[in-house]
C-alpha positions in Angstrom: -22.4 28.3 45.1 -24.2 30.0 42.2 -26.6 28.3 39.8 -24.1 28.4 37.0 -21.4 26.8 39.1 -23.8 24.1 40.2 -24.7 23.3 36.6 -21.0 23.2 35.6 -20.3 20.9 38.5 -23.0 18.5 37.5 -21.8 18.3 33.9 -18.2 17.7 35.0 -19.3 15.0 37.5 -21.3 13.2 34.8 -18.4 13.5 32.4 -16.0 12.1 34.9 -18.3 9.2 35.8 -18.7 8.4 32.1 -14.9 8.4 31.5 -14.2 6.2 34.5 -16.8 3.6 33.4 -15.3 3.6 29.8 -11.8 3.1 31.3 -12.9 0.3 33.6 -14.7 -1.3 30.6 -11.6 -1.2 28.5 -9.5 -2.9 31.2 -12.0 -5.7 31.6 -11.7 -6.7 28.0 -8.4 -8.5 27.3 -6.8 -8.1 23.9 -7.0 -11.2 21.7 -4.1 -13.6 21.5 -2.4 -14.2 18.2 0.6 -16.1 16.9 3.9 -14.2 16.5 7.4 -15.2 15.7 10.7 -14.4 17.4 14.3 -15.0 16.3 16.2 -17.7 18.3 19.6 -19.3 18.2 20.5 -22.8 19.3 22.1 -23.2 22.8 25.2 -25.0 21.6 27.8 -24.4 18.9 27.4 -23.6 15.9 24.6 -21.3 17.3 22.3 -21.6 14.3 19.5 -19.0 13.8 15.9 -19.9 13.5 12.4 -18.7 14.2 10.1 -19.8 17.0 6.4 -19.3 17.4 5.0 -17.6 20.5 1.6 -16.4 21.6 1.3 -12.6 22.0 -1.4 -10.1 22.6 -2.6 -8.2 19.6 -0.2 -5.2 19.7 -2.8 -2.8 18.3 -5.4 -3.7 20.8 -2.9 -3.8 23.7 -1.6 -0.3 22.8 -5.2 1.0 22.6 -6.0 -0.4 26.0 -2.8 0.9 27.6 -3.3 4.3 26.1 
């Protein structure tokens, strides 16, 4: 192994370790919960429409984490 190859290897190894630590850090932090609404209908006739509140993860933060 030449000196240039060794230097390149060390840089790549450091870069990989840094990226792995950042990835692990992003998965440790959960996205915050927020209130969202979904459309619902009643179970029985006349099947009226309505809105229902649900807790969801912040979609922007969840997408960033999953990316």
